[in-house]
N, CA, C and O atoms as a GROMACS GRO file, in nm:
protein
  372
    1UNK      N    1 -10.636  -4.060  -1.460
    1UNK     CA    2 -10.799  -4.036  -1.446
    1UNK      C    3 -10.805  -3.887  -1.424
    1UNK      O    4 -10.734  -3.871  -1.325
    2UNK      N    5 -10.854  -3.760  -1.463
    2UNK     CA    6 -10.881  -3.622  -1.385
    2UNK      C    7 -11.016  -3.611  -1.352
    2UNK      O    8 -11.118  -3.652  -1.408
    3UNK      N    9 -10.991  -3.536  -1.231
    3UNK     CA   10 -11.152  -3.505  -1.159
    3UNK      C   11 -11.174  -3.399  -1.171
    3UNK      O   12 -11.076  -3.326  -1.162
    4UNK      N   13 -11.294  -3.338  -1.195
    4UNK     CA   14 -11.297  -3.149  -1.213
    4UNK      C   15 -11.391  -3.170  -1.064
    4UNK      O   16 -11.455  -3.272  -1.038
    5UNK      N   17 -11.378  -3.030  -0.965
    5UNK     CA   18 -11.490  -3.103  -0.892
    5UNK      C   19 -11.508  -2.914  -0.869
    5UNK      O   20 -11.426  -2.825  -0.889
    6UNK      N   21 -11.630  -2.911  -0.826
    6UNK     CA   22 -11.668  -2.812  -0.798
    6UNK      C   23 -11.619  -2.734  -0.673
    6UNK      O   24 -11.574  -2.783  -0.570
    7UNK      N   25 -11.642  -2.552  -0.715
    7UNK     CA   26 -11.554  -2.512  -0.619
    7UNK      C   27 -11.578  -2.537  -0.466
    7UNK      O   28 -11.482  -2.521  -0.390
    8UNK      N   29 -11.709  -2.579  -0.412
    8UNK     CA   30 -11.754  -2.594  -0.329
    8UNK      C   31 -11.637  -2.706  -0.258
    8UNK      O   32 -11.572  -2.675  -0.159
    9UNK      N   33 -11.626  -2.821  -0.319
    9UNK     CA   34 -11.557  -2.916  -0.295
    9UNK      C   35 -11.411  -2.909  -0.303
    9UNK      O   36 -11.351  -2.969  -0.213
   10UNK      N   37 -11.331  -2.840  -0.405
   10UNK     CA   38 -11.223  -2.800  -0.364
   10UNK      C   39 -11.183  -2.726  -0.238
   10UNK      O   40 -11.082  -2.752  -0.173
   11UNK      N   41 -11.262  -2.641  -0.215
   11UNK     CA   42 -11.222  -2.595  -0.100
   11UNK      C   43 -11.230  -2.681   0.051
   11UNK      O   44 -11.155  -2.681   0.149
   12UNK      N   45 -11.372  -2.764   0.016
   12UNK     CA   46 -11.287  -2.872   0.136
   12UNK      C   47 -11.186  -2.974   0.139
   12UNK      O   48 -11.152  -3.032   0.242
   13UNK      N   49 -11.136  -2.995   0.019
   13UNK     CA   50 -11.044  -3.087   0.008
   13UNK      C   51 -10.902  -2.997   0.062
   13UNK      O   52 -10.804  -3.053   0.111
   14UNK      N   53 -10.912  -2.853   0.042
   14UNK     CA   54 -10.802  -2.778   0.091
   14UNK      C   55 -10.797  -2.764   0.226
   14UNK      O   56 -10.685  -2.775   0.275
   15UNK      N   57 -10.882  -2.744   0.295
   15UNK     CA   58 -10.960  -2.772   0.428
   15UNK      C   59 -10.892  -2.906   0.469
   15UNK      O   60 -10.791  -2.930   0.535
   16UNK      N   61 -10.958  -2.963   0.425
   16UNK     CA   62 -10.857  -3.101   0.498
   16UNK      C   63 -10.719  -3.107   0.478
   16UNK      O   64 -10.642  -3.149   0.565
   17UNK      N   65 -10.680  -3.062   0.353
   17UNK     CA   66 -10.530  -3.058   0.314
   17UNK      C   67 -10.451  -2.999   0.439
   17UNK      O   68 -10.354  -3.047   0.499
   18UNK      N   69 -10.534  -2.861   0.466
   18UNK     CA   70 -10.461  -2.795   0.557
   18UNK      C   71 -10.420  -2.794   0.688
   18UNK      O   72 -10.331  -2.730   0.745
   19UNK      N   73 -10.565  -2.946   0.762
   19UNK     CA   74 -10.540  -2.952   0.856
   19UNK      C   75 -10.465  -3.063   0.910
   19UNK      O   76 -10.489  -3.123   1.014
   20UNK      N   77 -10.344  -3.092   0.803
   20UNK     CA   78 -10.238  -3.200   0.832
   20UNK      C   79 -10.319  -3.366   0.849
   20UNK      O   80 -10.265  -3.471   0.883
   21UNK      N   81 -10.406  -3.351   0.826
   21UNK     CA   82 -10.440  -3.497   0.874
   21UNK      C   83 -10.454  -3.580   0.736
   21UNK      O   84 -10.508  -3.690   0.724
   22UNK      N   85 -10.388  -3.495   0.628
   22UNK     CA   86 -10.386  -3.584   0.483
   22UNK      C   87 -10.244  -3.542   0.425
   22UNK      O   88 -10.199  -3.427   0.419
   23UNK      N   89 -10.197  -3.636   0.393
   23UNK     CA   90 -10.069  -3.617   0.305
   23UNK      C   91 -10.064  -3.543   0.173
   23UNK      O   92  -9.976  -3.472   0.126
   24UNK      N   93 -10.214  -3.587   0.113
   24UNK     CA   94 -10.204  -3.540  -0.072
   24UNK      C   95 -10.337  -3.516  -0.075
   24UNK      O   96 -10.413  -3.516   0.022
   25UNK      N   97 -10.371  -3.490  -0.219
   25UNK     CA   98 -10.540  -3.443  -0.256
   25UNK      C   99 -10.578  -3.625  -0.265
   25UNK      O  100 -10.678  -3.672  -0.211
   26UNK      N  101 -10.485  -3.704  -0.339
   26UNK     CA  102 -10.487  -3.871  -0.335
   26UNK      C  103 -10.530  -3.913  -0.205
   26UNK      O  104 -10.648  -3.949  -0.192
   27UNK      N  105 -10.436  -3.915  -0.088
   27UNK     CA  106 -10.497  -3.942   0.022
   27UNK      C  107 -10.632  -3.897   0.062
   27UNK      O  108 -10.708  -3.987   0.097
   28UNK      N  109 -10.676  -3.778   0.065
   28UNK     CA  110 -10.798  -3.717   0.125
   28UNK      C  111 -10.908  -3.795   0.017
   28UNK      O  112 -11.021  -3.792   0.065
   29UNK      N  113 -10.901  -3.863  -0.114
   29UNK     CA  114 -10.990  -3.937  -0.183
   29UNK      C  115 -11.019  -4.072  -0.153
   29UNK      O  116 -11.125  -4.136  -0.156
   30UNK      N  117 -10.859  -4.113  -0.111
   30UNK     CA  118 -10.850  -4.284  -0.070
   30UNK      C  119 -10.954  -4.286  -0.003
   30UNK      O  120 -11.062  -4.340  -0.027
   31UNK      N  121 -10.895  -4.183   0.147
   31UNK     CA  122 -10.951  -4.242   0.286
   31UNK      C  123 -11.130  -4.269   0.273
   31UNK      O  124 -11.200  -4.360   0.317
   32UNK      N  125 -11.168  -4.141   0.188
   32UNK     CA  126 -11.322  -4.134   0.162
   32UNK      C  127 -11.370  -4.195   0.106
   32UNK      O  128 -11.488  -4.214   0.135
   33UNK      N  129 -11.311  -4.267  -0.014
   33UNK     CA  130 -11.341  -4.382  -0.094
   33UNK      C  131 -11.349  -4.527  -0.004
   33UNK      O  132 -11.442  -4.607  -0.011
   34UNK      N  133 -11.232  -4.539   0.080
   34UNK     CA  134 -11.233  -4.670   0.148
   34UNK      C  135 -11.326  -4.667   0.268
   34UNK      O  136 -11.400  -4.757   0.308
   35UNK      N  137 -11.312  -4.564   0.309
   35UNK     CA  138 -11.411  -4.554   0.429
   35UNK      C  139 -11.609  -4.578   0.391
   35UNK      O  140 -11.692  -4.621   0.472
   36UNK      N  141 -11.638  -4.531   0.234
   36UNK     CA  142 -11.779  -4.541   0.225
   36UNK      C  143 -11.764  -4.695   0.188
   36UNK      O  144 -11.830  -4.778   0.251
   37UNK      N  145 -11.671  -4.735   0.078
   37UNK     CA  146 -11.699  -4.909   0.073
   37UNK      C  147 -11.686  -5.025   0.244
   37UNK      O  148 -11.733  -5.133   0.278
   38UNK      N  149 -11.596  -4.924   0.307
   38UNK     CA  150 -11.631  -5.029   0.436
   38UNK      C  151 -11.770  -5.030   0.499
   38UNK      O  152 -11.850  -5.123   0.509
   39UNK      N  153 -11.779  -4.888   0.542
   39UNK     CA  154 -11.953  -4.853   0.530
   39UNK      C  155 -12.050  -4.934   0.495
   39UNK      O  156 -12.140  -4.971   0.569
   40UNK      N  157 -12.036  -4.960   0.396
   40UNK     CA  158 -12.159  -5.035   0.248
   40UNK      C  159 -12.133  -5.158   0.370
   40UNK      O  160 -12.231  -5.174   0.444
   41UNK      N  161 -12.007  -5.250   0.401
   41UNK     CA  162 -12.003  -5.390   0.425
   41UNK      C  163 -12.078  -5.376   0.613
   41UNK      O  164 -12.145  -5.471   0.654
   42UNK      N  165 -12.062  -5.298   0.671
   42UNK     CA  166 -12.087  -5.312   0.796
   42UNK      C  167 -12.201  -5.382   0.815
   42UNK      O  168 -12.292  -5.369   0.733
   43UNK      N  169 -12.218  -5.472   0.933
   43UNK     CA  170 -12.338  -5.524   0.992
   43UNK      C  171 -12.384  -5.405   1.054
   43UNK      O  172 -12.330  -5.296   1.068
   44UNK      N  173 -12.503  -5.449   1.090
   44UNK     CA  174 -12.592  -5.380   1.177
   44UNK      C  175 -12.539  -5.368   1.325
   44UNK      O  176 -12.561  -5.264   1.388
   45UNK      N  177 -12.477  -5.459   1.376
   45UNK     CA  178 -12.410  -5.486   1.476
   45UNK      C  179 -12.300  -5.398   1.520
   45UNK      O  180 -12.292  -5.354   1.634
   46UNK      N  181 -12.178  -5.364   1.383
   46UNK     CA  182 -12.080  -5.300   1.406
   46UNK      C  183 -12.149  -5.152   1.378
   46UNK      O  184 -12.107  -5.056   1.442
   47UNK      N  185 -12.258  -5.136   1.281
   47UNK     CA  186 -12.291  -4.980   1.328
   47UNK      C  187 -12.339  -4.947   1.473
   47UNK      O  188 -12.326  -4.830   1.508
   48UNK      N  189 -12.392  -5.035   1.559
   48UNK     CA  190 -12.477  -5.005   1.627
   48UNK      C  191 -12.327  -4.994   1.768
   48UNK      O  192 -12.326  -4.914   1.862
   49UNK      N  193 -12.238  -5.081   1.744
   49UNK     CA  194 -12.102  -5.029   1.851
   49UNK      C  195 -12.079  -4.909   1.801
   49UNK      O  196 -12.103  -4.813   1.874
   50UNK      N  197 -12.033  -4.888   1.682
   50UNK     CA  198 -12.016  -4.739   1.650
   50UNK      C  199 -12.078  -4.664   1.716
   50UNK      O  200 -12.023  -4.624   1.818
   51UNK      N  201 -12.256  -4.599   1.677
   51UNK     CA  202 -12.321  -4.558   1.752
   51UNK      C  203 -12.285  -4.482   1.864
   51UNK      O  204 -12.273  -4.362   1.890
   52UNK      N  205 -12.262  -4.658   1.957
   52UNK     CA  206 -12.205  -4.603   2.128
   52UNK      C  207 -12.116  -4.589   2.143
   52UNK      O  208 -12.101  -4.547   2.258
   53UNK      N  209 -11.970  -4.602   2.060
   53UNK     CA  210 -11.840  -4.514   2.109
   53UNK      C  211 -11.877  -4.380   2.063
   53UNK      O  212 -11.814  -4.292   2.123
   54UNK      N  213 -11.969  -4.333   1.965
   54UNK     CA  214 -11.980  -4.154   1.950
   54UNK      C  215 -12.039  -4.144   2.053
   54UNK      O  216 -11.989  -4.060   2.128
   55UNK      N  217 -12.178  -4.222   2.112
   55UNK     CA  218 -12.231  -4.146   2.189
   55UNK      C  219 -12.173  -4.160   2.374
   55UNK      O  220 -12.233  -4.118   2.474
   56UNK      N  221 -12.042  -4.231   2.368
   56UNK     CA  222 -11.969  -4.208   2.465
   56UNK      C  223 -11.880  -4.079   2.458
   56UNK      O  224 -11.860  -4.006   2.555
   57UNK      N  225 -11.834  -4.063   2.346
   57UNK     CA  226 -11.728  -3.981   2.356
   57UNK      C  227 -11.805  -3.806   2.357
   57UNK      O  228 -11.750  -3.696   2.369
   58UNK      N  229 -11.900  -3.830   2.346
   58UNK     CA  230 -12.034  -3.684   2.360
   58UNK      C  231 -12.032  -3.670   2.517
   58UNK      O  232 -12.005  -3.562   2.568
   59UNK      N  233 -12.060  -3.782   2.594
   59UNK     CA  234 -12.056  -3.805   2.747
   59UNK      C  235 -11.917  -3.769   2.784
   59UNK      O  236 -11.923  -3.686   2.875
   60UNK      N  237 -11.767  -3.802   2.745
   60UNK     CA  238 -11.709  -3.820   2.772
   60UNK      C  239 -11.627  -3.641   2.797
   60UNK      O  240 -11.551  -3.590   2.879
   61UNK      N  241 -11.698  -3.599   2.675
   61UNK     CA  242 -11.656  -3.429   2.666
   61UNK      C  243 -11.732  -3.373   2.723
   61UNK      O  244 -11.668  -3.282   2.778
   62UNK      N  245 -11.853  -3.364   2.753
   62UNK     CA  246 -11.974  -3.305   2.857
   62UNK      C  247 -11.875  -3.308   3.000
   62UNK      O  248 -11.869  -3.208   3.071
   63UNK      N  249 -11.788  -3.448   3.038
   63UNK     CA  250 -11.747  -3.445   3.180
   63UNK      C  251 -11.628  -3.368   3.125
   63UNK      O  252 -11.566  -3.355   3.231
   64UNK      N  253 -11.551  -3.308   3.032
   64UNK     CA  254 -11.424  -3.249   2.994
   64UNK      C  255 -11.309  -3.401   2.998
   64UNK      O  256 -11.204  -3.413   3.061
   65UNK      N  257 -11.363  -3.480   2.926
   65UNK     CA  258 -11.226  -3.589   2.979
   65UNK      C  259 -11.172  -3.599   2.809
   65UNK      O  260 -11.177  -3.700   2.739
   66UNK      N  261 -11.114  -3.444   2.765
   66UNK     CA  262 -11.090  -3.484   2.628
   66UNK      C  263 -10.918  -3.468   2.578
   66UNK      O  264 -10.843  -3.409   2.655
   67UNK      N  265 -10.879  -3.509   2.486
   67UNK     CA  266 -10.766  -3.518   2.436
   67UNK      C  267 -10.768  -3.433   2.326
   67UNK      O  268 -10.870  -3.389   2.273
   68UNK      N  269 -10.604  -3.403   2.278
   68UNK     CA  270 -10.589  -3.306   2.180
   68UNK      C  271 -10.568  -3.346   2.065
   68UNK      O  272 -10.528  -3.461   2.052
   69UNK      N  273 -10.591  -3.256   1.938
   69UNK     CA  274 -10.636  -3.314   1.822
   69UNK      C  275 -10.552  -3.413   1.729
   69UNK      O  276 -10.592  -3.482   1.635
   70UNK      N  277 -10.404  -3.396   1.790
   70UNK     CA  278 -10.336  -3.493   1.710
   70UNK      C  279 -10.338  -3.615   1.775
   70UNK      O  280 -10.306  -3.715   1.711
   71UNK      N  281 -10.374  -3.625   1.902
   71UNK     CA  282 -10.312  -3.724   2.012
   71UNK      C  283 -10.477  -3.787   1.932
   71UNK      O  284 -10.452  -3.867   1.842
   72UNK      N  285 -10.606  -3.767   1.949
   72UNK     CA  286 -10.711  -3.851   1.917
   72UNK      C  287 -10.703  -3.871   1.780
   72UNK      O  288 -10.788  -3.955   1.750
   73UNK      N  289 -10.626  -3.825   1.662
   73UNK     CA  290 -10.610  -3.831   1.548
   73UNK      C  291 -10.546  -3.978   1.514
   73UNK      O  292 -10.595  -4.060   1.436
   74UNK      N  293 -10.373  -4.000   1.624
   74UNK     CA  294 -10.349  -4.123   1.635
   74UNK      C  295 -10.380  -4.245   1.654
   74UNK      O  296 -10.346  -4.351   1.601
   75UNK      N  297 -10.496  -4.196   1.795
   75UNK     CA  298 -10.589  -4.293   1.842
   75UNK      C  299 -10.661  -4.362   1.710
   75UNK      O  300 -10.640  -4.480   1.678
   76UNK      N  301 -10.749  -4.272   1.636
   76UNK     CA  302 -10.846  -4.300   1.577
   76UNK      C  303 -10.737  -4.399   1.445
   76UNK      O  304 -10.758  -4.517   1.419
   77UNK      N  305 -10.663  -4.342   1.400
   77UNK     CA  306 -10.576  -4.452   1.271
   77UNK      C  307 -10.540  -4.542   1.318
   77UNK      O  308 -10.551  -4.647   1.253
   78UNK      N  309 -10.451  -4.546   1.516
   78UNK     CA  310 -10.448  -4.708   1.490
   78UNK      C  311 -10.532  -4.815   1.524
   78UNK      O  312 -10.497  -4.932   1.538
   79UNK      N  313 -10.682  -4.752   1.542
   79UNK     CA  314 -10.782  -4.795   1.544
   79UNK      C  315 -10.850  -4.844   1.386
   79UNK      O  316 -10.910  -4.937   1.332
   80UNK      N  317 -10.812  -4.759   1.370
   80UNK     CA  318 -10.846  -4.843   1.168
   80UNK      C  319 -10.736  -4.896   1.166
   80UNK      O  320 -10.740  -4.987   1.083
   81UNK      N  321 -10.641  -4.890   1.213
   81UNK     CA  322 -10.523  -5.025   1.129
   81UNK      C  323 -10.547  -5.119   1.183
   81UNK      O  324 -10.512  -5.216   1.117
   82UNK      N  325 -10.605  -5.151   1.303
   82UNK     CA  326 -10.610  -5.244   1.380
   82UNK      C  327 -10.728  -5.287   1.275
   82UNK      O  328 -10.704  -5.357   1.177
   83UNK      N  329 -10.851  -5.239   1.305
   83UNK     CA  330 -10.962  -5.291   1.233
   83UNK      C  331 -10.966  -5.354   1.066
   83UNK      O  332 -11.049  -5.435   1.026
   84UNK      N  333 -10.860  -5.298   0.989
   84UNK     CA  334 -10.846  -5.328   0.837
   84UNK      C  335 -10.748  -5.450   0.870
   84UNK      O  336 -10.736  -5.539   0.786
   85UNK      N  337 -10.681  -5.454   0.984
   85UNK     CA  338 -10.561  -5.594   0.970
   85UNK      C  339 -10.646  -5.706   1.026
   85UNK      O  340 -10.612  -5.816   0.981
   86UNK      N  341 -10.780  -5.710   1.138
   86UNK     CA  342 -10.843  -5.780   1.120
   86UNK      C  343 -10.950  -5.791   1.018
   86UNK      O  344 -11.019  -5.890   1.042
   87UNK      N  345 -10.979  -5.741   0.939
   87UNK     CA  346 -11.108  -5.784   0.820
   87UNK      C  347 -10.993  -5.864   0.749
   87UNK      O  348 -11.013  -5.982   0.719
   88UNK      N  349 -10.874  -5.804   0.722
   88UNK     CA  350 -10.791  -5.875   0.617
   88UNK      C  351 -10.800  -6.016   0.659
   88UNK      O  352 -10.836  -6.101   0.577
   89UNK      N  353 -10.773  -6.044   0.774
   89UNK     CA  354 -10.729  -6.196   0.798
   89UNK      C  355 -10.840  -6.244   0.804
   89UNK      O  356 -10.845  -6.359   0.760
   90UNK      N  357 -10.966  -6.188   0.855
   90UNK     CA  358 -11.038  -6.291   0.784
   90UNK      C  359 -11.078  -6.345   0.700
   90UNK      O  360 -11.070  -6.272   0.602
   91UNK      N  361 -11.154  -6.515   0.656
   91UNK     CA  362 -11.157  -6.540   0.615
   91UNK      C  363 -11.261  -6.487   0.499
   91UNK      O  364 -11.293  -6.374   0.537
   92UNK      N  365 -11.330  -6.517   0.374
   92UNK     CA  366 -11.378  -6.427   0.293
   92UNK      C  367 -11.456  -6.506   0.239
   92UNK      O  368 -11.411  -6.601   0.174
   93UNK      N  369 -11.595  -6.484   0.254
   93UNK     CA  370 -11.708  -6.594   0.217
   93UNK      C  371 -11.756  -6.611   0.035
   93UNK      O  372 -11.841  -6.693   0.001
   0.00000   0.00000   0.00000
């Protein structure tokens, strides 16, 4: 499959690649699509938990309790990996 992107999206993909957080264009799209699919299956409780985590993050930033980007990416990736493992082990209805 080939995908033609408008210039603004191509610029965004290139920016994401240059950030070092993605290994390839395929990685950018895979993560975006997986995130979208996961978000659509979230319960209200899961959305509220995410909102609470984000709000706590803002409060931590205001208090100066920040970590560098590399450490943040590692922690987030670990949380995502754990979430995926938990989700994969749950019986499907």
